[in-house]
N, C-alpha and C positions, 0 to 999 in steps of 0.2 A: 595350438601349439602343430605344427605340421608331425605327421609320426614320425616320418626320417627326421628330422630334427630334434625332435623329443628323445630318439634312441639313441642320437650321437651327442649330445648334450649331456645325458644321465647315464653313459653307456656302462662305467666302472660298477654305478650302484645297481644297475636292476641285472647285471651280470654277477654280481654277488648273490641278488635273491635269487639268480636260476639255478647257481650252485650250492647254497644250502637250499634249496625243494627237493635238488635231486639226491642230494647224500643222504636226507632225512628217508629215501628210497630204505636204507639199510635197515630202520625202525621200523619200517610201514609192517603190515599183515602180509598186503599181497608179495613182499619180498621173504619176510620168516616162513612164511606157510609152502615156499617152493618145498622146503625141506620137512614139512610135515610128517611126510611117509618114513624117511629115515631118522628122523627125532623120535616117532612114538615107536617103530624097530627098534632103536639102540636102547630106550630105555623102556619097555613092554606097556605102554601105555595105551591105552585105549582113548576114542575120540571122547571121550568126558572127561577121563583124566588129561590129557593132553590141551582140553578146553580149558578146565580149572587151572592149570598150571600158569597156563595162557593169562588168564585173566588175575591170577594174584601179581602177577608182576605188572599186567597193564592198570591194576587199581591203583597199588604202590606208587605207580607213576603220574597220575593222575594225582593223587593227593601230593604228591612234592610239587607237581606242577602249577599248585596254586601259590607257591611261596619263589621255586628257583622262574616261573615264568615274569615273574615282577621284575627281577631284576633287570630286564631290560629299560627299565626306567630309569638306570642309574647308573649303566656301564655301558660305553661302547660296541656296535654292534659285532666291530670288527676282534676287542679283546675278548668279549664272550662266547664268539661263534670257534674264536679258536682252542678256547677250553671245551666247549661244548666239543666240537671236531676230534678232538685227543679221547675226551672219554668214549665217544661214540667206538672210535679206531678200539678202544680199549674191551669195548663190550664185544664186539665183532670178535676179538682174539678169544674171549672169553667162552663163545660160543662153539669157536674150534677146540678149544683144549680142555672145557670139561669134561668128569667122567662120570659125577655123582648126581642123581635124580634130584636129591635134596639141595642144589645149586641151581638147578633149572630155573626157578621164579625167580632167582637174583639174576641171571643172564637175560631173562626176557625183561626184565624192569629196569635195568641200563639201555635194553636195544629201544624200548619204546620213552625211556623217559629223554635221552639222548637224540634219538632218532625223529620218530613221529611226533615229541611233545617237543623239546627244546629245538632241534634243527629248522622245524617248520614253521613253529613260532616266530623266530630272530626273522627269517624272512619277511613273512608278514606283517610283524611289527616294524620291520624298517621299511615297507614299502609303506606303510598307512601312515606312518610319521613323515616320511622325508616327501610326501607326495601329497596337495592336497586338489586341486582343481581333475589332474590328471589321477586322481588315485587308483582308479578303476583300471585304467593301462596298466598303469607301474605293475598294480596286483597280479595281472592276467600276462602280463611278461615276466614277472618272477616265477611263477606257476606255472610257465612250461618246465622247470624242471621237474614237478612230478611227472607229468604225463612221459616225458624223457627218460624218467626211471621207469615207471612203468611198462613202456615200451622195448625197453632195452634189457634191462636185467633180468626179469622172471624167463625169456628167453634165452637170453645168455645163458645163464646161471642152469637152467634145465636142460641146455644142450652139451654145456661142461661135463654134466654129473656124470655120464659114462666113461671119461677123461679123467676125472679125478674125484677123490674121497670128498664126500662133502663136507667135513670138518678142514680139506684144505681149503675148498672154495669159500669161506666163512673169513681165513685167512688173505684171500686174494682181498675181499671186500673191506678189510680192515686196513690193507695196504691201500686202497683206490683212497679211504678216507686219508691216512695222513698224506698221500701227494697231494693234496687239496686244499692243505691246511696253508703252505704258502701263498699259494694263488690268492686262498682270498684275503690274507695279510695285504696283498700286494693292489686287490683292486680297490680296498678301502682306507688305500694308508691317507686320504683328506679324508674321513668321513670326520664328520663335526659330533660330537657330544650331545647326547638327549638334553644336557642341562643348559648347554649354550645356543640353547634353540630361543629367541626373543619371544615374549610372550603376543605379538602381534601376527606369529610365525605358526600359528597353533591354528586346529579347526575345533569353533566351539560346538558342543553338542544342544540337546534340546535345553529350552530356557535360558538360552547365549552364556553355557554355562559349562565348565569341566566338570564331568561327573566324578568321582570317586569308585572307587569296589565296592565300598557299604551302601553307598548312596543309590547304584547301580542294582545291587542285591534287595535293596528295600522297594525298588518301582517293579509296579508288577508287570511290566515287559520283557522283564528279563526271563521271569518264571512261563510267561506265554512261550517266549520264543525256545525256551529250554529244552521240550521234547524236537523240535523240529533239530537243535545242532545236535542231536545225540544219535537220532533216525542215520541219517548216511553213515557216520562211523560205526554203528551199532553192526548195522545190516550190511553196509559196503563191505564192512572189514568180515563177516559172516561169509558172505562170498567167497571172498578170498582165501579166506582160512578153511572153509571147507572143500576147496577146489579137486582137493585128490577124491574124498569123497562122491563132490560129484560127476566127476569122471567117470568114477565106478559106478555110480546106479544108473547113469546114462549112456553107457556101456562104449564110453569114449576114450579112446588113448589119451594120457594124461599132455603131452607134447601139442598132440593134436587142438586139445582145449586150449590150453596156454597162447596158441597160434592165432584165436582169434581176438586176444586180447588188446592186442593193436589196435584194433577196428573201435574199442573203448576207448583207448586213446586216443586217434583222428579225432574222435568225435567230441571227447574232451578237451584238447587241445582249441576246436572250431569254437567251443562253447566258454573256454578262457576268455578270448579274445573276443567275442562278442559280447559277453556279462561285464565284460572288462569296460567295453565302448557303452553297453547300457549304462551299467553305474552312474559313470559319466555324465549319459545324456539325460538320464529318466531321476536318478538316482536310489539307493538300494531298497529306501521303502515300497516301490513298484515291485522290484525282482522279489523280496524275502518272501512275499507268500504262495510265489510261482514255479520256485528255479526247481522243487522239488518233486513236482509232479513227473517228469519223466522217469524218475527213480519207481513212482506207484506202477506207473505202465510196465516196468523192465521187468518187476517181481510179478505181475498179473500174467504175462506172457511167455519169461523164459519157461516155467512150467508145462507150456504146449510145446516147445519146442524137441521134436524127437531127434533130429540129425543136426552137426554141427553147420551146416550150410542153413538149415531154419534159426538156429541159434546166433548165428552172428550177425544181421541185422538189431536186433535186439538187443545187441551189446553198444551199441549206438546210444540206447536210449540213455542206459546207465553211465556212458561217458556225459551226455547233455548233463545231468545233474552232478557230476563229480567235476566238472569244470567249471561251472559256478560257482559249485562249493567255496572252491579257493580263492573267490575275489568279491562273492556278495556279500557272505557273514560279516569279513575284514571291513569290507567298506561301511556295514551296517553298523558294528559297534562303534567306527568312529566320527561316523557323521551323527548317530544318536547321542554319544557320551563324551563328544570332543576328544584329542588327542592327547592331553597332557599327562590322561594317566592311561594310556591304552596295552601297556605293556601289561598292567595288573587286570586291566578289566579281560584282556583278550585269553591273558591265562587261566581266567574263572571259566571262560567260554570253553578254552582247550582241555582245561582240565575234565570240564561234562563233556564233551566229544571223546577224550580219549579214555573215559570211561564207560560210554556206550559201545568204545571198539572191544573193552573189556567184554562187557554183557552179551555181546551178541554171540562172538564164538561158543564162549560157557552154556549157553542157555540153547541154542541151536547143537552144541554138541550133546546134549543131554539128552537132546531131543532124540538126534537120529540113535543114540544109545538105547534109548523108548523104543524102538523103533518105525520113528516117523523121521521120515528121508528128508532131508533139507528143501528139494521140489516141493514137497507137500506141505510147506512151513508158509510159502511164498506168497498165496494170498493171504494171509493174515499181516504179511508183513505191508502188503500194497496197501490195504486200508490203514494199518497205521499211519504211512507216509501222507496220506488224502487227510487224514485226521489232525495229526501236528500241523500243515499247512493250514487249514482251515483255522485252528486255534493264532497260527500267526498273524493273519488276516484281521482278526478281531483285534487282536494286541496293536500290530501299526497303527490301526483305525485309529485308534484311541492317541496313540502318543505323537501320529505326525504332524499334528496342528501346533504342539511345540517347539517344531524345528524353525532353528534361524535359514534367513537366505543362503542358497549356496556360494561358495568361492566361487571367484572366476576368474584366477589367478593360481598359479604354482608356488609353493612356498620353498621349494629347496632350491637349494644352489651349494654348487660345490664348493 
């Protein structure tokens, strides 16, 4: 199907995916970490203390995601999405109003579950289920919301900090989320329920069948892919989480560091679109072992950058993997395991990613407290990416022989 015809024919559904992925930004590490200095100062927390609190809230959200994520197999994205957005707005409001340190893990839990967890999960599951032959393109377009958030929100909110108290900025975030609720409801007014999809309108996985979550967990492929699922979330989150520390040890102004993040986002957008096309053209099996290699190179080169001018082009490498991360893994689960239980399966993978995003900040924070700066940790991180990619390659080579023929048409209609 021509690209413009594809956009016109599916505009409301694609726009809903973009909106959900954009709003997930308010629960993502790159946004929360903008306020890391203010939060640590408000509650007298060290880097390790703040990382531990962040990890506790994130770990709890990962556990709940195992169950809440499966709700996408039972309820409409419209109904579930509205409930999740109201919860996300409430979490933003709680960050603006809480005044005791013991409440902070609960606030982080709500932000991570409703933002990074459920909102982004809804976007990915919807695209994976509603599209088949054009699944890669749909995932790439919907994921543009992630990059839009990464481009606009850190710079925008850092620029507003001298003008507004940081707590007021969290109320602004809550207002943005609440204003988006009627927009989502309007975009998905014609959405079909998951239960109404006919049997022949679902993509089959390995062995020409639909895999349940239990079956996936008993297959070795999941465990061979798991480290690669956790790595970008863990160390990508750590990079953004430690941005204030990174600016300090490098001797850079925080706003100046944030100003090169759009280069990362530009590369991510290009990678999203390219990887979406590549998924439809070649399948996710060929891409899974390769798409994290730019991340490995990023963590190898960034410590060597002594100036922002040198660091700026290195950010492009990070964006290449980040963009593909939003399309390739989601398509991978649908391609290898089918789409009937994709909500529960992706929720399991999402829980692992959220777990990774908890481990990264706390581990790097504790190492920083021990006197090992984040730049000094990056070479080991690079080696981890290389090892996890090699493990994926081995797993995919074993499993891909059981894949059914690729679909030739889209299964979605309004």
